[in-house]
DSSP file (Angstrom, degrees, kcal/mol; ACC not computed):
  #  RESIDUE AA STRUCTURE BP1 BP2  ACC     N-H-->O    O-->H-N    N-H-->O    O-->H-N    TCO  KAPPA ALPHA  PHI   PSI    X-CA   Y-CA   Z-CA
    1    1 A M              0   0    0      0, 0.0    36,-2.9     0, 0.0     2,-0.6   0.000 360.0 360.0 360.0 147.3    0.1    0.0    0.0
    2    2 A K  E     -a   37   0A   0     34,-0.2   118,-2.3   116,-0.1   119,-1.3  -0.821 360.0-177.0 -93.6 121.2    1.2    3.5   -0.8
    3    3 A V  E     -ab  38 121A   0     34,-3.4    36,-2.1    -2,-0.6     2,-0.4  -0.964  17.6-155.3-125.7 135.9    1.2    5.6    2.5
    4    4 A F  E     -ab  39 122A   0    117,-2.8   119,-3.2    -2,-0.4     2,-0.5  -0.906  13.2-152.1-107.2 138.5    2.0    9.2    3.2
    5    5 A C  E     - b   0 123A   0     34,-2.5    36,-0.5    -2,-0.4   119,-0.2  -0.934   6.9-137.3-118.9 133.0    3.2   10.3    6.6
    6    6 A D    >>  -     0   0    0    117,-2.5     4,-1.3    -2,-0.5     3,-1.0  -0.309  34.3-103.4 -71.1 162.2    2.7   13.6    8.2
    7    7 A T  H 3> S+     0   0    0      1,-0.3     4,-2.1     2,-0.2     5,-0.2   0.833 121.9  60.0 -61.4 -33.6    5.6   15.3   10.1
    8    8 A N  H 3> S+     0   0    0      1,-0.2     4,-1.9     2,-0.2    -1,-0.3   0.793 100.6  56.2 -69.0 -23.6    4.0   14.3   13.4
    9    9 A M  H <> S+     0   0    0     -3,-1.0     4,-2.9   114,-0.2     5,-0.2   0.936 107.0  48.6 -65.8 -47.4    4.3   10.7   12.3
   10   10 A L  H  X S+     0   0    0     -4,-1.3     4,-2.0     1,-0.2    -2,-0.2   0.968 113.3  46.1 -58.9 -57.1    8.0   11.1   11.8
   11   11 A V  H  < S+     0   0    0     -4,-2.1     4,-0.5     1,-0.2    -1,-0.2   0.884 116.4  45.3 -54.5 -44.5    8.6   12.7   15.2
   12   12 A S  H >< S+     0   0    0     -4,-1.9     3,-0.8    -5,-0.2     6,-0.3   0.915 110.7  52.8 -69.4 -40.0    6.4   10.1   17.0
   13   13 A A  H 3< S+     0   0    0     -4,-2.9    -1,-0.2     1,-0.2    -2,-0.2   0.852 115.9  39.6 -64.6 -34.5    7.9    7.2   15.3
   14   14 A F  T 3< S+     0   0    0     -4,-2.0     2,-0.6    -5,-0.2    -1,-0.2   0.365 101.1  75.8-103.0  10.2   11.5    8.2   16.2
   15   15 A T    X   -     0   0    0     -3,-0.8     3,-2.1    -4,-0.5     6,-0.2  -0.904  61.0-164.9-119.0 100.2   11.0    9.4   19.7
   16   16 A E  T 3  S+     0   0    0     -2,-0.6    -1,-0.1     1,-0.3     6,-0.1   0.812  89.2  52.6 -58.0 -31.0   10.6    6.6   22.1
   17   17 A G  T 3  S+     0   0    0     -3,-0.1    -1,-0.3     4,-0.1    42,-0.1   0.435  82.8 114.7 -86.2   2.9    9.2    8.7   24.8
   18   18 A H  S X  S-     0   0    0     -3,-2.1     3,-1.7    -6,-0.3     4,-0.3  -0.474  72.6-127.6 -66.7 134.6    6.5   10.3   22.5
   19   19 A P  T 3  S+     0   0    0      0, 0.0     3,-0.2     0, 0.0    -1,-0.1   0.782 109.9  42.2 -58.5 -26.1    2.9    9.4   23.6
   20   20 A Q  T >> S+     0   0    0      1,-0.2     4,-2.4     2,-0.1     3,-0.9   0.259  80.4 108.8-102.5  12.4    2.2    8.2   20.1
   21   21 A H  H <> S+     0   0    0     -3,-1.7     4,-2.9     1,-0.3    -1,-0.2   0.911  77.9  51.1 -55.9 -47.7    5.4    6.4   19.4
   22   22 A H  H 34 S+     0   0    0     -4,-0.3    -1,-0.3    -3,-0.2    -2,-0.1   0.684 112.4  46.9 -73.2 -16.6    3.8    2.9   19.6
   23   23 A A  H <4 S+     0   0    0     -3,-0.9     4,-0.4     2,-0.1    -1,-0.2   0.839 119.1  39.1 -84.2 -38.2    1.1    3.9   17.1
   24   24 A A  H >X S+     0   0    0     -4,-2.4     3,-1.1     1,-0.2     4,-1.1   0.882 102.1  68.2 -77.6 -40.3    3.5    5.5   14.6
   25   25 A R  H 3X S+     0   0    0     -4,-2.9     4,-2.0     1,-0.3     3,-0.4   0.849  94.8  54.5 -58.3 -42.0    6.5    3.1   14.8
   26   26 A P  H 3> S+     0   0    0      0, 0.0     4,-2.1     0, 0.0    -1,-0.3   0.837 101.9  60.1 -65.5 -28.7    4.8    0.1   13.1
   27   27 A V  H <> S+     0   0    0     -3,-1.1     4,-1.4    -4,-0.4    -2,-0.2   0.909 109.5  42.8 -58.2 -43.8    3.9    2.4   10.1
   28   28 A F  H  X S+     0   0    0     -4,-1.1     4,-2.7    -3,-0.4    -1,-0.2   0.776 109.3  56.6 -76.4 -29.1    7.6    3.0    9.6
   29   29 A E  H  X S+     0   0    0     -4,-2.0     4,-1.9     2,-0.2     6,-0.3   0.904 106.7  50.5 -68.9 -36.6    8.5   -0.7   10.2
   30   30 A R  H  X>S+     0   0    0     -4,-2.1     6,-1.8     2,-0.2     5,-1.2   0.880 113.7  46.2 -65.0 -37.3    6.0   -1.7    7.3
   31   31 A I  H ><5S+     0   0    0     -4,-1.4     3,-0.9     4,-0.2    -2,-0.2   0.950 111.9  49.0 -70.4 -47.3    7.7    0.9    5.1
   32   32 A K  H 3<5S+     0   0    0     -4,-2.7    -2,-0.2     1,-0.3    -1,-0.2   0.837 111.9  50.5 -62.0 -34.4   11.2   -0.2    6.0
   33   33 A S  H 3<5S-     0   0    0     -4,-1.9    -1,-0.3    -5,-0.2    -2,-0.2   0.662 113.7-117.3 -78.5 -16.8   10.3   -3.8    5.3
   34   34 A G  T <<5S+     0   0    0     -3,-0.9    -3,-0.2    -4,-0.7    -2,-0.1   0.401  85.3 116.9  92.3  -0.6    8.8   -3.0    2.0
   35   35 A T  S   <S+     0   0    0     -5,-1.2     2,-0.3    -6,-0.3    -4,-0.2   0.909  84.8  26.1 -65.5 -39.2    5.3   -4.1    2.9
   36   36 A D  S    S-     0   0    0     -6,-1.8     2,-0.5    -9,-0.1    -2,-0.3  -0.824  80.4-127.9-115.4 161.0    4.2   -0.5    2.3
   37   37 A T  E     -a    2   0A   0    -36,-2.9   -34,-3.4    -2,-0.3     2,-0.3  -0.956  31.1-146.0-110.1 124.9    5.6    2.2    0.1
   38   38 A G  E     -ac   3  78A   0     39,-0.7    41,-3.0    -2,-0.5     2,-0.4  -0.682  17.5-175.6 -99.5 144.6    6.2    5.4    2.1
   39   39 A F  E     +ac   4  79A   0    -36,-2.1   -34,-2.5    -2,-0.3     2,-0.3  -0.989   3.7 177.1-131.0 142.3    6.0    9.1    1.0
   40   40 A V  E     - c   0  80A   0     39,-2.2    41,-3.3    -2,-0.4     2,-0.2  -0.969  33.7-106.2-138.5 153.4    6.8   12.2    2.9
   41   41 A A  E >>  - c   0  81A   0    -36,-0.5     3,-0.8    -2,-0.3     4,-0.6  -0.549  25.1-125.9 -78.3 145.5    6.7   15.9    1.9
   42   42 A A  H >> S+     0   0    0     39,-2.9     3,-0.9     1,-0.2     4,-0.8   0.851 112.4  62.3 -58.0 -33.9   10.1   17.6    1.4
   43   43 A H  H 3> S+     0   0    0     38,-0.3     4,-2.5     1,-0.2     3,-0.4   0.861  93.0  63.3 -54.6 -40.9    8.9   20.1    4.0
   44   44 A S  H <> S+     0   0    0     -3,-0.8     4,-2.9     1,-0.2     5,-0.3   0.737  91.0  64.5 -64.2 -26.3    8.6   17.4    6.6
   45   45 A L  H <X S+     0   0    0     -3,-0.9     4,-1.8    -4,-0.6    -1,-0.2   0.954 110.8  36.9 -60.5 -48.9   12.4   16.8    6.5
   46   46 A A  H  X S+     0   0    0     -4,-0.8     4,-2.8    -3,-0.4    -2,-0.2   0.927 118.0  51.2 -70.1 -44.7   13.1   20.3    7.8
   47   47 A E  H  X S+     0   0    0     -4,-2.5     4,-2.4     1,-0.2    -2,-0.2   0.948 112.1  45.0 -59.7 -50.1   10.1   20.3   10.1
   48   48 A A  H  X S+     0   0    0     -4,-2.9     4,-3.0     1,-0.2     5,-0.2   0.897 112.9  52.1 -62.6 -40.6   11.0   17.0   11.8
   49   49 A Y  H  X S+     0   0    0     -4,-1.8     4,-2.0    -5,-0.3    -1,-0.2   0.939 111.3  47.7 -59.4 -47.0   14.6   18.1   12.1
   50   50 A A  H  < S+     0   0    0     -4,-2.8     4,-0.4     1,-0.2    -2,-0.2   0.894 114.7  44.3 -62.8 -40.6   13.6   21.2   13.8
   51   51 A V  H >X S+     0   0    0     -4,-2.4     3,-1.4    -5,-0.2     4,-0.5   0.939 112.1  51.1 -71.0 -44.6   11.2   19.6   16.2
   52   52 A L  H >< S+     0   0    0     -4,-3.0     9,-1.8     1,-0.3     3,-0.7   0.859 110.0  50.6 -56.1 -36.9   13.6   16.7   17.1
   53   53 A T  T 3< S+     0   0    0     -4,-2.0    -1,-0.3     1,-0.2    -2,-0.2   0.483 113.4  45.0 -87.3   0.4   16.4   19.2   17.8
   54   54 A R  T <4 S+     0   0    0     -3,-1.4    -1,-0.2    -4,-0.4    -2,-0.2   0.288  78.2 129.1-120.1  11.0   14.3   21.3   20.1
   55   55 A L    <<  -     0   0    0     -3,-0.7     5,-0.1    -4,-0.5     6,-0.0  -0.362  61.1-114.9 -59.6 140.7   12.6   18.5   22.1
   56   56 A P    >   -     0   0    0      0, 0.0     3,-1.4     0, 0.0     4,-0.3  -0.305  63.6 -20.0 -76.9 162.3   12.9   19.2   25.9
   57   57 A G  G >  S-     0   0    0      1,-0.2     3,-1.7     2,-0.2    -2,-0.0   0.021 127.0  -1.1  48.4-135.4   14.8   17.1   28.4
   58   58 A P  G 3  S+     0   0    0      0, 0.0    -1,-0.2     0, 0.0   -41,-0.1   0.656 128.2  61.7 -70.0 -14.3   15.7   13.5   27.7
   59   59 A N  G <  S+     0   0    0     -3,-1.4    -4,-0.2   -42,-0.1    -2,-0.2   0.549  73.8 121.5 -86.0  -4.6   14.0   13.5   24.3
   60   60 A H    <   -     0   0    0     -3,-1.7     2,-0.4    -4,-0.3    -7,-0.2  -0.363  49.9-156.5 -56.4 131.2   16.3   16.1   23.0
   61   61 A V        -     0   0    0     -9,-1.8    -6,-0.1    -2,-0.1    -2,-0.1  -0.946  15.0-126.1-114.1 128.1   18.2   15.0   19.8
   62   62 A V    >>  -     0   0    0     -2,-0.4     4,-2.8     1,-0.1     3,-0.6  -0.444  32.3-105.0 -69.7 150.3   21.5   16.6   18.9
   63   63 A P  H 3> S+     0   0    0      0, 0.0     4,-2.4     0, 0.0     5,-0.2   0.860 116.3  46.2 -45.1 -54.4   21.7   17.9   15.3
   64   64 A L  H 3> S+     0   0    0      1,-0.2     4,-2.0     2,-0.2     5,-0.1   0.843 115.3  48.0 -65.7 -32.8   23.9   15.3   13.7
   65   65 A V  H <> S+     0   0    0     -3,-0.6     4,-3.1     2,-0.2    -1,-0.2   0.894 109.0  53.4 -70.3 -41.1   21.9   12.5   15.3
   66   66 A A  H  X S+     0   0    0     -4,-2.8     4,-2.2     1,-0.2    -2,-0.2   0.939 110.9  46.4 -56.2 -47.9   18.6   14.0   14.3
   67   67 A W  H  X S+     0   0    0     -4,-2.4     4,-3.8     1,-0.2     5,-0.2   0.908 110.9  53.1 -59.6 -43.2   19.8   14.1   10.7
   68   68 A Q  H  X S+     0   0    0     -4,-2.0     4,-3.1     1,-0.2     5,-0.3   0.940 109.7  48.5 -58.0 -47.4   21.1   10.5   11.0
   69   69 A V  H  X S+     0   0    0     -4,-3.1     4,-2.0     2,-0.2     5,-0.4   0.920 115.7  43.3 -58.3 -43.5   17.6    9.3   12.2
   70   70 A I  H  X>S+     0   0    0     -4,-2.2     4,-2.9    -5,-0.2     5,-1.7   0.964 116.9  47.1 -67.9 -49.4   15.8   11.2    9.3
   71   71 A S  I  <>S+     0   0    0     -4,-3.8     5,-1.8     3,-0.2     6,-0.2   0.941 116.8  41.2 -57.1 -52.1   18.3   10.1    6.7
   72   72 A E  I  <5S+     0   0    0     -4,-3.1    -1,-0.2    -5,-0.2    -2,-0.2   0.870 128.4  29.8 -67.0 -37.8   18.4    6.4    7.7
   73   73 A N  I  <5S+     0   0    0     -4,-2.0    -2,-0.2    -5,-0.3    -3,-0.2   0.870 133.7  20.0 -93.0 -39.6   14.6    6.1    8.3
   74   74 A V  I >X5S+     0   0    0     -4,-2.9     4,-2.3    -5,-0.4     3,-0.5   0.912 122.8  43.7 -96.9 -61.8   13.0    8.6    5.9
   75   75 A V  I 34<S+     0   0    0     -5,-1.7    -3,-0.2     1,-0.2    -4,-0.2   0.879 118.7  44.8 -60.3 -38.6   15.3    9.5    3.1
   76   76 A K  T 34<S+     0   0    0     -5,-1.8    -1,-0.2    -6,-0.3    -2,-0.1   0.719 126.3  29.8 -78.1 -21.8   16.5    5.9    2.5
   77   77 A N  T <4 S+     0   0    0     -3,-0.5   -39,-0.7    -6,-0.2     2,-0.3   0.530 110.8  59.3-118.2  -5.6   13.0    4.4    2.7
   78   78 A C  E  < S-c   38   0A   0     -4,-2.3     2,-0.6   -41,-0.1   -39,-0.3  -0.886  75.8-115.6-125.0 148.8   10.5    7.0    1.5
   79   79 A T  E     -c   39   0A   0    -41,-3.0   -39,-2.2    -2,-0.3     2,-0.6  -0.778  31.4-135.8 -82.3 126.6    9.9    8.9   -1.6
   80   80 A I  E     -c   40   0A   0     -2,-0.6     2,-0.6   -41,-0.2   -39,-0.2  -0.720  17.0-156.5 -83.0 120.4   10.3   12.6   -0.9
   81   81 A V  E     -c   41   0A   0    -41,-3.3   -39,-2.9    -2,-0.6     2,-0.4  -0.874  10.9-172.8-103.6 120.8    7.5   14.6   -2.5
   82   82 A A        -     0   0    0     -2,-0.6     2,-0.3   -41,-0.2   -41,-0.0  -0.927  18.2-134.3-113.3 135.5    8.3   18.3   -3.3
   83   83 A L        -     0   0    0     -2,-0.4     2,-0.1     1,-0.1    30,-0.1  -0.633  24.6-121.6 -80.9 149.0    5.7   20.8   -4.5
   84   84 A T     >  -     0   0    0     -2,-0.3     4,-3.0     1,-0.1     5,-0.2  -0.347  31.3-101.1 -76.5 168.8    6.8   23.0   -7.3
   85   85 A A  H  > S+     0   0    0      1,-0.2     4,-2.5     2,-0.2     5,-0.2   0.895 126.2  51.3 -58.5 -39.3    6.8   26.8   -6.8
   86   86 A K  H  > S+     0   0    0      2,-0.2     4,-2.4     1,-0.2    -1,-0.2   0.927 112.3  45.4 -66.6 -46.9    3.5   27.0   -8.7
   87   87 A E  H  > S+     0   0    0      2,-0.2     4,-2.2     1,-0.2    -2,-0.2   0.907 110.6  53.8 -59.9 -43.5    1.9   24.3   -6.5
   88   88 A Y  H  X S+     0   0    0     -4,-3.0     4,-2.1     1,-0.2     5,-0.2   0.948 111.4  44.9 -57.1 -50.4    3.2   25.8   -3.4
   89   89 A A  H  X S+     0   0    0     -4,-2.5     4,-2.7     1,-0.2    -2,-0.2   0.925 111.8  51.9 -60.7 -44.9    1.6   29.2   -4.3
   90   90 A A  H  X S+     0   0    0     -4,-2.4     4,-2.3     1,-0.2    -1,-0.2   0.840 108.2  52.1 -58.7 -37.6   -1.6   27.6   -5.3
   91   91 A T  H  X S+     0   0    0     -4,-2.2     4,-2.2     2,-0.2    -1,-0.2   0.925 111.5  46.2 -69.9 -41.4   -1.8   25.7   -2.0
   92   92 A I  H  X S+     0   0    0     -4,-2.1     4,-2.6     2,-0.2    -2,-0.2   0.894 112.1  51.7 -66.7 -39.7   -1.3   28.9    0.0
   93   93 A E  H  X S+     0   0    0     -4,-2.7     4,-1.7    -5,-0.2    -2,-0.2   0.919 112.0  45.6 -63.2 -40.5   -3.9   30.7   -2.2
   94   94 A A  H  X S+     0   0    0     -4,-2.3     4,-1.5     2,-0.2    -2,-0.2   0.891 111.1  54.0 -69.7 -36.3   -6.4   27.9   -1.6
   95   95 A A  H  <>S+     0   0    0     -4,-2.2     5,-2.8     1,-0.2     4,-0.4   0.921 109.5  47.6 -61.2 -44.6   -5.6   27.9    2.1
   96   96 A A  H ><5S+     0   0    0     -4,-2.6     3,-0.6     1,-0.2    -1,-0.2   0.845 107.8  54.3 -64.8 -33.7   -6.3   31.6    2.3
   97   97 A A  H 3<5S+     0   0    0     -4,-1.7    -1,-0.2     1,-0.2    -2,-0.2   0.772 109.7  49.1 -70.5 -27.7   -9.6   31.2    0.4
   98   98 A Q  T 3<5S-     0   0    0     -4,-1.5    -1,-0.2    -3,-0.3    -2,-0.2   0.484 117.8-113.1 -86.7  -4.5  -10.6   28.6    3.1
   99   99 A G  T < 5 +     0   0    0     -3,-0.6     2,-0.2    -4,-0.4    -3,-0.2   0.738  58.7 163.7  78.2  21.8   -9.7   31.0    5.9
  100  100 A I      < +     0   0    0     -5,-2.8     2,-0.3    -6,-0.2    -1,-0.2  -0.553   8.7 167.1 -75.4 134.5   -6.8   28.7    7.0
  101  101 A Q    >   +     0   0    0     -2,-0.2     3,-1.1    -5,-0.0     4,-0.1  -0.923  35.2   6.6-144.2 170.6   -4.3   30.4    9.3
  102  102 A G  T >  S-     0   0    0     -2,-0.3     3,-1.8     1,-0.2     4,-0.3  -0.266 121.4  -6.0  60.6-138.6   -1.4   29.7   11.6
  103  103 A G  T >> S+     0   0    0      1,-0.3     3,-1.2     2,-0.2     4,-1.0   0.729 121.7  73.3 -65.6 -25.6   -0.1   26.1   11.9
  104  104 A M  H <> S+     0   0    0     -3,-1.1     4,-1.9     1,-0.3    -1,-0.3   0.694  81.6  73.5 -63.6 -14.2   -2.7   24.7    9.7
  105  105 A T  H <> S+     0   0    0     -3,-1.8     4,-1.7     1,-0.2    -1,-0.3   0.894  96.3  49.7 -62.2 -40.4   -0.9   26.3    6.8
  106  106 A Y  H <> S+     0   0    0     -3,-1.2     4,-2.1    -4,-0.3    -1,-0.2   0.826 106.1  55.3 -70.3 -32.7    1.7   23.7    7.1
  107  107 A D  H  X S+     0   0    0     -4,-1.0     4,-2.8     2,-0.2    -1,-0.2   0.881 105.3  54.1 -64.8 -35.8   -0.9   21.0    7.1
  108  108 A A  H  X S+     0   0    0     -4,-1.9     4,-2.3     1,-0.2    -2,-0.2   0.916 108.0  49.0 -62.1 -42.1   -2.2   22.4    3.8
  109  109 A I  H  X S+     0   0    0     -4,-1.7     4,-1.7     2,-0.2    -2,-0.2   0.929 113.4  46.7 -64.1 -44.8    1.3   22.1    2.4
  110  110 A L  H  X S+     0   0    0     -4,-2.1     4,-2.3     1,-0.2    -2,-0.2   0.861 111.7  50.4 -63.9 -40.5    1.6   18.5    3.6
  111  111 A L  H  X S+     0   0    0     -4,-2.8     4,-2.4     2,-0.2    -1,-0.2   0.879 108.4  53.0 -67.1 -36.1   -1.9   17.6    2.3
  112  112 A A  H  X S+     0   0    0     -4,-2.3     4,-2.0    -5,-0.2    -2,-0.2   0.896 110.0  47.4 -64.4 -39.6   -1.0   19.0   -1.0
  113  113 A A  H  X S+     0   0    0     -4,-1.7     4,-2.0     2,-0.2    -2,-0.2   0.890 110.9  53.3 -66.8 -42.1    2.2   16.9   -1.1
  114  114 A A  H  X>S+     0   0    0     -4,-2.3     5,-1.1     1,-0.2     4,-0.7   0.904 109.2  47.7 -60.9 -42.6    0.1   13.8   -0.1
  115  115 A A  H ><5S+     0   0    0     -4,-2.4     3,-0.8     1,-0.2    -1,-0.2   0.903 111.5  51.2 -65.1 -42.1   -2.4   14.3   -2.9
  116  116 A K  H 3<5S+     0   0    0     -4,-2.0    -2,-0.2     1,-0.2    -1,-0.2   0.859 103.6  58.8 -61.2 -35.1    0.5   14.7   -5.3
  117  117 A S  H 3<5S-     0   0    0     -4,-2.0    -1,-0.2    -5,-0.1    -2,-0.2   0.714 100.6-132.2 -66.0 -23.8    2.0   11.5   -4.1
  118  118 A G  T <<5 +     0   0    0     -3,-0.8    -3,-0.1    -4,-0.7  -116,-0.1   0.702  42.3 173.3  72.2  20.7   -1.1    9.4   -5.0
  119  119 A A      < -     0   0    0     -5,-1.1  -116,-0.2     1,-0.1    -1,-0.2  -0.227  35.0-147.4 -59.0 148.2   -1.0    7.6   -1.6
  120  120 A E  S    S+     0   0    0   -118,-2.3     2,-0.4     1,-0.2  -117,-0.2   0.641  86.1  30.8 -89.2 -17.1   -3.8    5.4   -0.8
  121  121 A R  E     -b    3   0A   0   -119,-1.3  -117,-2.8    -7,-0.1     2,-0.6  -0.998  65.3-157.6-142.8 139.5   -3.6    6.3    3.0
  122  122 A I  E     -bd   4 144A   0     21,-3.3    23,-2.7    -2,-0.4     2,-0.5  -0.953  14.4-154.7-123.6 111.7   -2.5    9.5    4.6
  123  123 A Y  E     +bd   5 145A   0   -119,-3.2  -117,-2.5    -2,-0.6     2,-0.3  -0.742  29.5 140.5 -95.1 129.7   -1.3    9.1    8.2
  124  124 A T        -     0   0    0     21,-2.1     3,-0.3    -2,-0.5    -2,-0.0  -0.976  50.2-142.2-154.6 154.2   -1.5   12.0   10.6
  125  125 A F  S    S+     0   0    0     -2,-0.3     3,-0.2     1,-0.2    21,-0.1   0.364 101.5  69.8 -98.3  -0.9   -2.4   12.6   14.2
  126  126 A N     >  +     0   0    0      1,-0.2     4,-2.5    19,-0.1     5,-0.2  -0.347  59.4 146.7-106.0  52.9   -4.1   15.9   13.1
  127  127 A V  H  >  +     0   0    0     -3,-0.3     4,-2.9     1,-0.2     5,-0.3   0.909  68.2  53.7 -52.8 -47.6   -6.9   14.0   11.3
  128  128 A R  H  > S+     0   0    0     -3,-0.2     4,-1.8     1,-0.2    -1,-0.2   0.919 111.5  45.2 -55.7 -47.4   -9.4   16.8   12.1
  129  129 A H  H  > S+     0   0    0      1,-0.2     4,-2.3     2,-0.2    -1,-0.2   0.943 114.0  48.3 -63.6 -48.5   -7.2   19.5   10.5
  130  130 A F  H  X S+     0   0    0     -4,-2.5     4,-1.4     1,-0.2    -1,-0.2   0.892 112.2  49.5 -59.4 -41.5   -6.4   17.4    7.5
  131  131 A Q  H  < S+     0   0    0     -4,-2.9    -1,-0.2    -5,-0.2    -2,-0.2   0.809 108.7  51.9 -71.3 -27.9  -10.1   16.6    6.9
  132  132 A K  H >< S+     0   0    0     -4,-1.8     3,-1.5    -5,-0.3    -1,-0.2   0.930 110.0  49.6 -70.5 -41.0  -11.1   20.2    7.2
  133  133 A L  H 3< S+     0   0    0     -4,-2.3     3,-0.3     1,-0.3    -2,-0.2   0.798 116.0  43.4 -63.9 -28.2   -8.5   21.0    4.6
  134  134 A A  T >< S+     0   0    0     -4,-1.4     3,-2.3     1,-0.2     7,-0.4   0.124  75.8 118.9-101.4  17.2   -9.9   18.2    2.3
  135  135 A E  T <  S+     0   0    0     -3,-1.5    -1,-0.2     1,-0.3     3,-0.1   0.747  75.8  51.2 -65.7 -17.5  -13.6   19.0    2.9
  136  136 A Q  T 3  S+     0   0    0     -3,-0.3     2,-0.5     1,-0.2    -1,-0.3   0.540 106.6  59.3 -87.8  -4.5  -14.1   19.7   -0.8
  137  137 A D    <>  +     0   0    0     -3,-2.3     4,-2.6     1,-0.1     3,-0.2  -0.863  57.4 179.9-131.5  94.9  -12.5   16.5   -1.8
  138  138 A D  H  > S+     0   0    0     -2,-0.5     4,-1.9     1,-0.2    -1,-0.1   0.826  84.4  57.0 -63.5 -32.3  -14.2   13.3   -0.5
  139  139 A G  H  4 S+     0   0    0      2,-0.2     4,-0.3     1,-0.2    -1,-0.2   0.880 113.2  38.8 -66.6 -37.9  -11.8   11.0   -2.2
  140  140 A L  H >4 S+     0   0    0     -3,-0.2     3,-1.3    -6,-0.2     4,-0.4   0.881 112.9  56.6 -77.9 -40.7   -8.8   12.6   -0.5
  141  141 A R  H >< S+     0   0    0     -4,-2.6     3,-1.1    -7,-0.4    -2,-0.2   0.829 100.4  57.8 -59.0 -35.3  -10.6   13.0    2.8
  142  142 A S  T 3< S+     0   0    0     -4,-1.9    -1,-0.3     1,-0.2    -2,-0.2   0.641 100.4  59.9 -72.2 -14.3  -11.4    9.3    3.0
  143  143 A K  T <  S+     0   0    0     -3,-1.3   -21,-3.3    -4,-0.3     2,-0.5   0.546  81.9  99.3 -86.4  -9.7   -7.7    8.5    2.9
  144  144 A I  E <   +d  122   0A   0     -3,-1.1     2,-0.3    -4,-0.4   -21,-0.2  -0.703  48.5 149.3 -92.3 126.4   -6.8   10.5    6.0
  145  145 A V  E     -d  123   0A   0    -23,-2.7   -21,-2.1    -2,-0.5   -19,-0.1  -0.970  45.8-120.9-148.3 156.0   -6.4    8.4    9.1
  146  146 A A              0   0    0     -2,-0.3   -21,-0.1   -23,-0.2   -23,-0.1  -0.781 360.0 360.0 -93.1 147.7   -4.6    8.2   12.4
  147  147 A P              0   0    0      0, 0.0    -1,-0.1     0, 0.0   -22,-0.1   0.543 360.0 360.0 -70.6 360.0   -2.5    5.0   12.8
């Protein structure tokens, strides 16, 4: 199955102390084993790196280790989906027309990448946000699930 993973899936899967680690990790194990084909947005590489390197306390990951985790688990095992400049602008324009603001803007970018990937399932812990963004597209909305 072709699966797209939101940034929160990356952070959860690679942070053992994260509350959703046990839900996210099996998704990446299926991708690594070849059972599923994984896709992530190019934006998620930077976002996951930023989050991993700013986690508090014992979950903090130093920069080189954060990149190693992302490289070994995501870059080597997933197809990275980048929006073109035109797609990026159209996504922000559509978000503005929907009244989307703040952090949901990033969800809009990730959902556009998910749609571009052709994934059959879109994994996120922000199901409600993603479904709001996809409210005009029942086919896309039906693919959005939490692991």
